[in-house]
Wavefront OBJ file of the C-alpha trace (Angstrom):
o trace
v 73.561 167.999 111.126
v 74.159 166.397 114.490
v 76.519 168.215 116.839
v 79.547 166.515 118.326
v 79.445 168.711 121.460
v 78.178 167.154 124.722
v 74.871 168.369 126.173
v 74.984 171.195 128.787
v 74.142 168.848 131.611
v 77.018 166.601 130.786
v 79.798 166.524 133.384
v 82.579 164.005 132.968
v 83.402 161.902 135.984
v 87.000 160.925 136.669
v 87.465 157.478 138.142
v 90.706 157.110 140.061
v 92.431 153.836 139.371
v 94.205 151.836 142.035
v 97.982 152.129 142.185
v 98.358 148.495 141.195
v 96.167 149.036 138.139
v 98.091 152.145 137.121
v 101.385 150.312 137.351
v 99.940 147.437 135.362
v 98.660 149.736 132.632
v 101.909 151.645 132.458
v 104.042 148.521 132.105
v 101.880 146.799 129.465
v 103.575 147.263 126.065
v 101.528 148.138 123.040
v 100.925 145.176 120.739
v 101.958 146.168 117.265
v 101.742 143.638 114.467
v 105.204 143.082 112.997
v 105.390 144.277 109.430
v 107.513 142.918 106.568
v 111.183 143.807 106.518
v 112.567 146.075 103.854
v 114.545 143.236 102.258
v 114.204 139.460 102.705
v 115.954 136.327 101.443
v 114.821 132.925 100.209
v 117.034 130.085 99.007
v 115.859 127.277 96.705
v 118.063 124.247 95.926
v 117.258 122.854 92.495
v 119.853 120.083 92.296
v 119.340 116.607 93.818
v 121.046 115.637 97.098
v 124.806 116.093 96.972
v 126.183 112.543 96.700
v 129.736 111.835 95.547
v 129.570 108.428 93.878
v 132.698 106.306 94.132
v 135.894 106.594 96.138
v 137.912 109.785 96.576
v 140.164 108.863 93.634
v 137.424 107.926 91.154
v 134.522 110.224 92.072
v 133.720 113.171 89.793
v 132.006 115.115 92.558
v 128.491 116.443 93.013
v 126.771 119.310 91.234
v 125.109 122.021 93.346
v 122.701 124.479 91.729
v 119.924 126.710 92.973
v 118.358 130.155 93.087
v 118.757 132.910 95.657
v 115.718 135.204 95.811
v 115.926 138.753 97.173
v 112.601 140.391 97.985
v 112.578 144.206 98.179
v 109.445 145.222 100.104
v 110.213 148.948 100.285
v 109.687 151.425 97.484
v 113.389 151.637 96.649
v 116.428 150.387 98.569
v 120.002 151.370 97.616
v 122.057 148.165 97.855
v 125.793 147.991 98.322
v 126.427 144.257 97.784
v 124.786 140.828 97.712
v 127.133 137.874 98.244
v 126.763 134.119 98.556
v 129.344 131.716 100.006
v 129.619 127.941 100.086
v 131.316 127.268 103.417
v 132.882 124.140 104.881
v 133.126 124.162 108.672
v 135.346 121.728 110.556
v 134.878 121.536 114.329
v 137.340 119.731 116.575
v 135.655 118.033 119.544
v 138.839 117.673 121.616
v 140.934 120.795 120.868
v 144.347 121.293 122.352
v 143.195 124.659 123.755
v 139.451 124.784 124.579
v 139.551 128.584 124.916
v 141.050 129.197 121.461
v 138.520 129.598 118.619
v 140.976 128.706 115.793
v 141.699 125.461 117.629
v 137.991 124.638 117.846
v 136.627 125.684 114.439
v 138.145 125.881 111.005
v 136.101 127.629 108.293
v 136.920 127.209 104.604
v 135.122 129.172 101.864
v 134.861 126.758 98.947
v 133.094 129.140 96.544
v 132.239 132.852 96.603
v 129.685 134.604 94.401
v 129.451 138.407 94.049
v 125.827 138.591 92.968
v 125.759 142.379 93.264
v 129.227 143.863 93.357
v 128.412 147.563 92.816
v 126.020 150.124 94.278
v 122.545 149.750 92.798
v 119.106 151.055 93.680
v 116.663 148.132 93.718
v 113.012 148.980 93.288
v 110.197 147.062 94.918
v 110.260 143.651 93.246
v 111.581 140.094 93.410
v 115.121 139.371 92.206
v 116.513 135.916 91.473
v 120.211 135.060 91.346
v 121.131 131.620 89.947
v 124.251 129.870 91.209
v 125.990 126.558 90.573
v 129.176 124.833 91.711
v 130.778 121.444 91.144
v 131.890 120.045 94.482
v 135.174 118.104 93.979
v 135.046 114.336 94.243
v 137.658 114.215 97.023
v 135.590 116.453 99.325
v 134.870 114.786 102.678
v 131.254 113.962 103.397
v 129.284 115.534 106.222
v 130.544 113.761 109.326
v 129.740 113.781 113.015
v 132.285 111.698 114.935
v 133.820 111.714 118.384
v 136.850 113.738 117.246
v 135.834 115.845 114.245
v 132.599 117.234 112.833
v 132.394 118.328 109.180
v 129.426 120.363 107.918
v 128.534 122.482 104.886
v 126.223 125.458 104.523
v 125.320 128.296 102.167
v 125.569 131.826 103.584
v 123.950 134.792 101.815
v 124.548 138.394 102.954
v 122.857 141.555 101.654
v 124.321 144.934 102.696
v 122.199 148.052 101.929
v 123.589 151.562 101.651
v 120.771 153.116 103.679
v 121.566 153.371 107.365
v 117.953 152.842 108.364
v 117.872 149.408 106.660
v 119.716 146.700 108.557
v 121.828 144.126 106.664
v 120.338 140.646 106.446
v 121.907 137.242 106.149
v 120.608 133.738 105.508
v 122.326 130.452 106.336
v 121.120 127.158 104.902
v 122.734 123.862 105.880
v 123.379 121.324 103.141
v 124.405 117.692 103.490
v 127.154 116.062 101.459
v 127.184 112.268 101.213
v 129.500 109.685 99.715
v 128.236 106.443 98.233
v 130.386 103.606 96.902
v 128.061 101.460 94.789
v 129.216 97.849 94.778
v 127.572 94.424 94.672
v 130.783 92.441 95.111
v 131.343 89.929 97.891
v 134.609 89.764 99.806
v 135.989 86.324 100.603
v 138.704 85.894 103.218
v 140.662 82.826 104.335
v 142.217 82.522 107.800
v 144.546 79.690 108.908
v 145.190 78.903 112.584
v 148.411 76.923 113.161
v 149.499 74.677 114.846
v 146.028 73.208 114.282
v 144.709 72.282 110.852
v 141.680 74.557 111.248
v 140.952 77.193 108.634
v 138.021 79.581 108.339
v 136.509 80.989 105.144
v 134.427 84.163 105.545
v 132.194 85.929 103.020
v 130.741 89.406 103.575
v 129.562 92.279 101.338
v 132.153 94.683 99.990
v 130.180 97.650 101.349
v 127.490 98.000 104.006
v 125.143 100.779 105.044
v 124.351 102.486 108.360
v 121.140 101.559 110.188
v 120.880 98.210 108.416
v 122.067 94.602 108.568
v 124.360 92.461 106.458
v 125.059 88.720 106.520
v 128.383 87.158 107.420
v 128.869 83.612 106.064
v 131.439 81.465 107.869
v 132.772 77.988 107.171
v 135.224 76.218 109.489
v 137.066 73.317 107.797
v 139.351 70.454 108.875
v 137.616 69.668 112.160
v 138.532 65.948 112.268
v 141.981 64.467 112.891
v 141.678 60.826 111.874
v 145.129 59.777 113.142
v 144.578 61.029 116.712
v 140.818 60.310 116.538
v 140.001 63.822 117.754
v 137.688 66.524 116.479
v 136.943 70.175 117.190
v 133.531 71.386 118.378
v 132.269 74.961 118.348
v 131.076 76.159 121.753
v 130.496 79.890 121.342
v 130.561 82.602 118.706
v 130.656 86.372 119.349
v 131.242 89.451 117.223
v 131.771 93.193 117.710
v 131.576 96.049 115.208
v 133.934 98.894 116.121
v 134.407 102.439 114.817
v 137.925 103.888 114.929
v 138.555 107.639 114.526
v 142.089 108.970 114.134
v 143.314 112.565 114.052
v 146.853 113.833 113.848
v 148.122 116.750 115.940
v 146.056 119.724 114.697
v 146.018 123.176 116.296
v 146.642 126.842 115.520
v 150.136 128.272 115.208
v 150.215 129.318 118.867
v 149.211 125.939 120.320
v 150.709 123.505 117.805
v 153.409 122.548 120.288
v 150.835 121.235 122.767
v 148.797 119.266 120.205
v 148.937 115.464 120.293
v 147.532 112.797 117.950
v 144.142 111.443 119.016
v 142.439 108.090 118.529
v 138.958 107.029 119.606
v 137.486 103.515 119.376
v 133.733 103.174 119.809
v 131.609 100.048 119.976
v 128.830 100.208 117.391
v 127.102 96.867 118.039
v 127.855 93.365 119.278
v 126.301 89.922 119.608
v 126.992 86.312 120.576
v 125.616 82.894 119.634
v 125.697 79.546 121.426
v 123.711 77.573 118.875
v 122.369 77.896 115.368
v 125.204 76.492 113.232
v 125.420 73.271 111.197
v 128.128 70.739 112.005
v 129.149 67.857 109.716
v 131.864 65.442 110.880
v 131.871 63.317 107.741
v 135.150 63.481 105.838
v 137.405 66.232 107.203
v 134.479 67.882 108.997
v 133.103 71.390 108.604
v 130.859 73.930 110.314
v 128.639 76.349 108.394
v 126.792 79.357 109.785
v 125.175 82.631 108.743
v 125.298 85.529 111.191
v 123.310 88.765 110.791
v 125.523 91.755 111.648
v 123.697 94.926 112.662
v 125.036 98.429 112.037
v 122.488 99.985 114.406
v 124.284 101.636 117.296
v 123.508 100.664 120.865
v 123.015 104.378 121.556
v 120.359 105.459 119.034
v 121.064 109.164 119.588
v 124.624 108.759 118.220
v 124.490 106.976 114.839
v 127.504 105.387 113.243
v 129.583 107.652 111.018
v 130.409 106.563 107.491
v 133.986 105.924 106.435
v 135.879 109.160 105.840
v 139.409 110.185 104.916
v 140.806 113.734 104.981
v 144.569 113.556 104.298
v 145.090 117.287 104.882
v 143.879 116.981 108.467
v 145.149 113.481 109.042
v 141.581 112.499 109.929
v 140.046 109.115 109.157
v 137.031 107.034 110.181
v 137.260 103.260 109.773
v 135.126 100.292 110.825
v 136.202 96.779 111.661
v 134.382 93.565 112.473
v 136.045 91.380 115.138
v 134.931 87.740 115.264
v 135.865 85.211 117.965
v 135.048 81.494 117.790
v 135.549 79.291 120.835
v 136.281 75.652 119.923
v 137.148 72.703 122.165
v 138.797 69.389 121.289
v 137.084 66.026 121.837
v 138.364 62.446 121.684
v 136.184 59.986 119.785
v 136.790 56.304 120.701
v 136.408 53.560 118.114
v 132.775 52.598 117.720
v 131.533 55.359 120.040
v 130.905 58.340 117.759
v 128.024 59.538 119.917
v 129.969 59.503 123.198
v 133.023 61.762 122.752
v 135.093 62.790 125.730
v 136.741 66.233 126.079
v 140.537 66.348 125.982
v 140.771 69.666 127.818
v 142.259 71.554 124.866
v 140.471 74.685 123.640
v 141.210 77.472 121.196
v 139.860 80.960 120.446
v 139.858 81.664 116.734
v 140.020 85.455 116.467
v 139.586 87.245 113.144
v 139.333 90.892 112.124
v 137.724 92.127 108.915
v 137.619 95.641 107.545
v 134.105 96.942 106.865
v 133.407 99.782 104.421
v 130.431 101.742 105.764
v 128.919 104.041 103.122
v 125.644 105.782 102.353
v 123.037 104.239 100.084
v 123.187 105.470 96.528
v 119.516 104.864 95.816
v 118.432 105.309 92.213
v 120.736 108.265 91.610
v 123.795 108.310 89.376
v 126.781 110.594 89.022
v 126.168 113.877 87.252
v 128.555 113.048 84.398
v 126.752 109.742 83.709
v 123.481 111.486 82.946
v 122.823 111.207 79.201
v 121.065 114.232 77.660
v 118.006 113.554 75.512
v 118.651 112.783 71.855
v 116.832 114.239 68.876
v 114.531 111.212 68.660
v 113.407 111.690 72.280
v 111.918 115.126 71.534
v 108.153 114.858 70.935
v 106.563 115.899 67.654
v 106.156 119.665 67.452
v 102.920 121.345 66.379
v 102.637 122.380 62.706
v 104.274 125.602 61.662
v 102.535 128.771 60.546
v 103.312 128.084 56.867
v 101.171 124.924 56.947
v 97.681 125.469 55.457
v 94.949 122.969 54.847
v 93.205 123.721 51.547
v 89.999 121.987 52.654
v 89.295 124.521 55.421
v 88.108 128.078 55.124
v 90.434 130.661 56.523
v 89.192 134.036 57.576
v 91.577 136.805 56.548
v 92.366 139.429 59.116
v 92.492 142.968 57.879
v 94.490 145.386 60.056
l 1 2 3 4 5 6 7 8 9 10 11 12 13 14 15 16 17 18 19 20 21 22 23 24 25 26 27 28 29 30 31 32 33 34 35 36 37 38 39 40 41 42 43 44 45 46 47 48 49 50 51 52 53 54 55 56 57 58 59 60 61 62 63 64 65 66 67 68 69 70 71 72 73 74 75 76 77 78 79 80 81 82 83 84 85 86 87 88 89 90 91 92 93 94 95 96 97 98 99 100 101 102 103 104 105 106 107 108 109 110 111 112 113 114 115 116 117 118 119 120 121 122 123 124 125 126 127 128 129 130 131 132 133 134 135 136 137 138 139 140 141 142 143 144 145 146 147 148 149 150 151 152 153 154 155 156 157 158 159 160 161 162 163 164 165 166 167 168 169 170 171 172 173 174 175 176 177 178 179 180 181 182 183 184 185 186 187 188 189 190 191 192 193 194 195 196 197 198 199 200 201 202 203 204 205 206 207 208 209 210 211 212 213 214 215 216 217 218 219 220 221 222 223 224 225 226 227 228 229 230 231 232 233 234 235 236 237 238 239 240 241 242 243 244 245 246 247 248 249 250 251 252 253 254 255 256 257 258 259 260 261 262 263 264 265 266 267 268 269 270 271 272 273 274 275 276 277 278 279 280 281 282 283 284 285 286 287 288 289 290 291 292 293 294 295 296 297 298 299 300 301 302 303 304 305 306 307 308 309 310 311 312 313 314 315 316 317 318 319 320 321 322 323 324 325 326 327 328 329 330 331 332 333 334 335 336 337 338 339 340 341 342 343 344 345 346 347 348 349 350 351 352 353 354 355 356 357 358 359 360 361 362 363 364 365 366 367 368 369 370 371 372 373 374 375 376 377 378 379 380 381 382 383 384 385 386 387 388 389 390 391 392 393 394 395 396 397 398
């Protein structure tokens, strides 16, 4: 058997390290691979995206369901409680008191689950806790505007009894949308006295962010046969604005210093100097189609969808402002191609409300889903009492 002792002639030699090397070796921490924690969380959402279909008055809400998994990696961990909360957080971008937390954030617990409400020793395994909640149809959608931000998230907390095991928590953000499905077309008529001009506009009932919709315009009664004058379009411009309103909101200590707020932001704009069709036969009319873009000029700040929260006095609305510059011309007898300007001009200004909503896609409301009928179930395999007499069956003797 070989000996582990050094030979007699062996004399160890000590090599003195430099001071810099000693300091470097002393300050270098030991690299230890991080091991698994005693308890861990995982959250799985099983339901489709939370979309409230319809307006606040007609929507039936959105159904949220999922599974919360608790992994116990230790041999046995005494647990005190496991809770799950559905939280709505409202942040005010322009608070009356920037140093006051209640004036900045407002947290509302919409649903609370006590998944483990008593002391229990959990052995090493995987535990799943199902949860579900019907979000009301009047709940505001997730919003990020200049005045108010509304967000939702799930917060899970596990508190062990053992002092050597630290509590863990998990926060998962969820998005809530609102979609108003509609294929209707809005038609508006505007009259501009003292002239005989009138404008008919057609636009979709709803539009979507990061997209385009078409505005159809028709200007009628351009020709005045008695005075032998007519109106000519010179310029067309449009602007899409976003208006946010918030009433005086603050905590009890600073409510006296709170004031109502209003913010108007330009989403997009455009102008045209040509591209329309003019017909002076009869009473005369002008027809045009204008693409209106909902893409914001600042890509980093997208347009917010329409929102209404009566409890906070908060609302987000969009409006389309259209201006048409027309000038009057005199047409002499027999000289239709040589009109002369009269010096009169008008600006036809119109304002239309625009409902900006999320796309519904192929989804439908949860209460419109029809469960499968008996005829939709496929044919089941034969039962155990079915026996074919033409086949040999081997009997099993126990």
